C-alpha positions in Angstrom: 0.0 0.0 0.0 1.3 3.5 -0.9 0.5 6.7 0.9 -0.2 9.6 -1.4 1.2 12.9 -0.2 0.5 14.7 -3.4 3.8 15.4 -5.0 5.2 12.1 -3.9 4.1 8.6 -2.7 5.6 6.8 0.3 5.9 3.0 0.6 6.0 2.1 4.3 7.2 -1.5 3.6 10.5 -0.3 2.1 10.6 3.0 4.1 11.2 4.9 0.9 9.3 7.1 -1.6 8.6 5.6 -5.0 9.1 8.8 -6.9 11.7 11.5 -6.9 11.6 14.9 -5.2 10.2 17.3 -7.8 12.9 19.8 -6.7 15.7 17.3 -6.6 17.8 19.4 -9.0 18.2 22.0 -6.2 19.9 19.5 -3.9 22.5 17.5 -5.8 24.2 16.3 -2.6 21.1 14.4 -1.7 19.4 11.3 -3.2 16.3 12.4 -5.2 14.4 9.7 -3.2 15.3 11.1 0.2 12.7 12.7 2.5 13.3 15.7 4.8 17.0 15.6 4.2 17.0 12.1 5.9 16.2 13.8 9.2 12.4 14.0 9.7 12.7 14.8 13.4 14.5 18.1 12.6 12.9 19.0 9.2 9.1 19.0 8.6 8.3 17.9 5.1 4.6 16.9 5.0 4.3 16.6 1.2 7.6 15.3 0.1 8.6 18.5 -1.7 11.9 19.9 -0.5 12.0 21.5 2.9 14.5 24.1 1.6 12.5 27.2 2.7 12.3 25.8 6.2 16.0 25.4 6.3 16.5 28.8 4.9 14.3 30.4 7.5 15.9 28.5 10.3 19.4 29.6 9.2 18.4 33.2 8.7 16.8 33.4 12.1 19.9 31.9 13.9 22.3 34.2 12.1 20.2 37.3 12.8 19.8 36.4 16.5 23.5 35.7 16.9 24.1 39.3 16.0 21.4 40.6 18.3 18.8 41.1 15.5 20.9 43.9 14.0 21.2 42.3 10.5 19.1 42.2 7.4 19.6 38.5 7.0 15.9 37.6 7.1 14.9 40.1 4.4 17.8 39.0 2.2 16.8 35.4 2.6 13.2 36.2 1.8 14.3 37.1 -1.8 14.8 33.4 -2.4 11.7 32.0 -0.8 9.1 30.0 -2.8 6.9 29.0 0.1 6.3 31.7 2.7 4.6 29.3 5.1 7.7 27.0 5.2 10.0 30.0 5.5 8.0 31.3 8.5 8.0 27.9 10.1 11.8 27.8 9.7 12.1 31.1 11.4 9.9 30.0 14.3 12.2 27.0 14.8 15.3 29.2 14.5 14.0 31.7 17.1 12.9 29.0 19.6 16.3 27.2 19.1 18.0 30.5 19.8 16.2 30.9 23.1 17.0 27.4 24.2 20.7 27.5 23.1 21.0 31.0 24.6 19.9 29.8 28.0 22.3 26.9 27.8 25.1 29.2 26.9 24.3 31.6 29.7 24.2 28.8 32.3 27.4 27.1 30.9 29.3 30.4 30.5 28.3 31.6 34.0 29.4 28.4 35.5 32.8 28.6 33.8 33.2 32.2 34.8 32.5 31.4 38.5 34.7 28.3 38.5 37.6 30.1 36.7 37.2 33.1 39.0 37.5 30.9 42.0 40.6 29.2 40.8 42.1 32.5 39.8 41.4 34.1 43.2 42.9 31.2 45.0 46.2 32.0 43.5 46.8 28.4 42.7 45.8 28.5 39.1 45.6 32.1 38.2 47.2 31.6 34.8 44.5 29.0 33.9 41.6 30.4 35.9 41.6 33.9 34.5 41.3 32.9 30.8 38.6 30.4 31.7 36.6 33.0 33.6 37.0 35.5 30.8 35.9 32.9 28.2 32.9 32.0 30.3 31.8 35.6 30.5 32.0 35.9 26.8 30.0 32.7 26.2 27.4 33.9 28.7 27.2 37.3 27.1 26.7 35.8 23.6 24.1 33.4 25.0 22.2 36.4 26.4 22.3 38.2 23.1 21.1 35.0 21.3 18.4 34.2 23.7 17.0 37.7 24.1 17.0 38.3 20.4 15.3 35.0 19.7 12.6 35.8 22.2 12.1 39.3 20.8 12.0 38.1 17.2 9.6 35.3 18.0 7.3 37.6 19.9 7.2 40.2 17.2 7.3 37.6 14.4 10.2 39.5 12.8 10.8 38.7 9.2 7.7 36.7 8.6 6.0 36.8 5.2 2.3 37.2 4.7 0.3 36.2 1.7 1.2 39.3 -0.4 4.9 39.0 0.5 5.1 35.8 -1.5 6.3 37.9 -4.4 9.4 38.6 -2.4 10.8 35.3 -3.8 12.0 37.6 -6.6 13.1 40.4 -4.3 10.2 42.8 -5.3 7.2 44.3 -3.5 3.7 44.4 -5.0 3.9 47.9 -6.3 3.4 49.8 -9.6 6.8 49.1 -11.1 6.8 47.7 -14.6 6.8 43.9 -14.8 5.9 41.1 -17.1 4.1 37.8 -16.9 5.8 34.8 -18.4 5.6 31.1 -18.9 8.2 28.4 -18.8 7.4 25.8 -21.4 8.8 22.4 -21.9 11.1 22.4 -24.9 9.9 19.0 -26.1 6.2 19.0 -25.4 5.4 22.7 -25.2 3.5 22.1 -22.0 3.5 25.0 -19.5 5.7 24.2 -16.5 5.4 27.5 -14.7 3.5 30.8 -14.7 5.5 33.6 -13.2 6.0 37.3 -13.0 9.2 39.4 -12.9 10.6 42.9 -13.1 13.8 41.5 -14.8 12.2 40.3 -18.0 12.5 41.1 -21.7 10.6 44.4 -21.4 13.6 45.7 -19.4 16.5 43.9 -21.0 15.3 43.3 -24.5 13.9 40.2 -26.3 15.9 37.1 -25.5 17.8 38.8 -22.7 15.7 38.4 -19.6 17.6 38.2 -16.4 15.1 36.1 -14.3 16.8 32.8 -15.3 20.2 32.0 -16.5 20.6 29.9 -19.7 22.0 27.1 -17.5 18.9 27.1 -15.3 16.6 26.9 -18.3 18.6 24.1 -19.9 18.7 22.1 -16.7 15.0 22.4 -16.4 14.4 21.6 -20.0 12.3 24.7 -20.5 12.2 28.0 -22.5 11.2 31.4 -21.3 8.3 33.1 -23.0 6.9 36.6 -22.2 3.1 36.6 -22.2 1.9 40.0 -20.9 3.1 43.3 -19.5 1.8 45.5 -16.7 2.6 46.6 -13.1 3.9 44.3 -10.5 0.5 44.1 -8.8 -1.2 43.3 -12.1 1.3 40.6 -13.0 1.0 39.0 -9.6 -2.8 38.8 -10.1 -2.3 37.4 -13.6 0.0 34.7 -12.3 -2.4 33.7 -9.7 -5.3 33.6 -12.1 -3.4 31.4 -14.6 -2.3 28.9 -11.9 -5.8 28.6 -10.6 -7.1 28.1 -14.2 -4.5 25.4 -14.7 -5.5 23.7 -11.5 -9.2 23.7 -12.5 -8.3 22.0 -15.8 -5.9 19.5 -14.3 -7.7 18.0 -11.3 -6.2 20.5 -8.9 -2.6 20.1 -10.0 -0.4 23.1 -10.4 2.2 23.5 -13.2 5.2 21.4 -12.2 7.4 24.3 -11.3 4.8 26.4 -9.4 5.1 25.5 -5.7 2.2 27.7 -4.7 -0.7 29.6 -6.2 1.4 32.8 -6.2 
């Protein structure tokens, strides 16, 4: 018996999926049949599609918290997000982990500082005790920064993306800047593999010179870029959503292969 998770099917008797991850080309170091990076306890991957946005959100949150929330790591990472819900979940895990690790660092660092200080004061091991105490204080201080920043970020939901922010996967806001709607079509069959919108298309750079995808990316995916319509960023976002929904209605609820969401 197979369990159908949508993009992939799982066979419990062999503990493996029977089909490849649709986004396997993004993770060459992993088997295309792996699930949740072979670590389902750490990475949530309910459909079998890659958990990359969760990992990205987790890493962005940890880095930002390590520097006291004074970086733009989360907003930079948001430019590469395909699934905002996964990205947000990753940030939640990163912020919670920061709080837990921060507390452990404070406790461990404080203990080392006290112990090192005691040895140093005794005069018996001043040469060893002083550096240990100093290092403990540094660890405790960084733990405090990490933990406090994690708690603040989690409480304020810093860096989380809402429905409209899904367009940030291309680094743009939904505004009135010129943009174009495009399709990625299979070179062999002509089937539409993706509906998208971009401000870095042929309208800006000339026919055949769009900058949304490199030639290597298009060749690896076996598709060609075709401009369909022009308008504002808002309008093209709406056009993209409309075309994906139409495709789903005509294909039993299935999106084009390269569209991970309805936006």
